[in-house]
C-alpha positions, -999 to 999 in steps of 0.1 A, spaced: 181 -575 -516 157 -549 -511 127 -569 -524 121 -583 -485 119 -545 -469 96 -535 -496 78 -566 -492 79 -563 -451 45 -542 -444 25 -561 -476 14 -587 -447 13 -622 -470 3 -611 -502 26 -615 -524 7 -606 -552 3 -570 -541 44 -571 -535 50 -584 -571 26 -553 -581 43 -527 -562 75 -535 -569 72 -532 -613 56 -505 -602 86 -491 -587 110 -506 -614 87 -484 -639 87 -453 -621 128 -457 -622 123 -461 -664 108 -434 -664 126 -412 -643 155 -424 -664 143 -418 -695 129 -382 -684 171 -374 -671 182 -387 -708 160 -367 -726 167 -332 -707 
């Protein structure tokens, strides 16, 4: 899926990838919540 694309620029640091993906998921959740509340 998209995981490999997101991590392609992380080099060999999977922790960086995990934190980036987690951050993107958080932002998506926030956006969804904002969209619902409007």
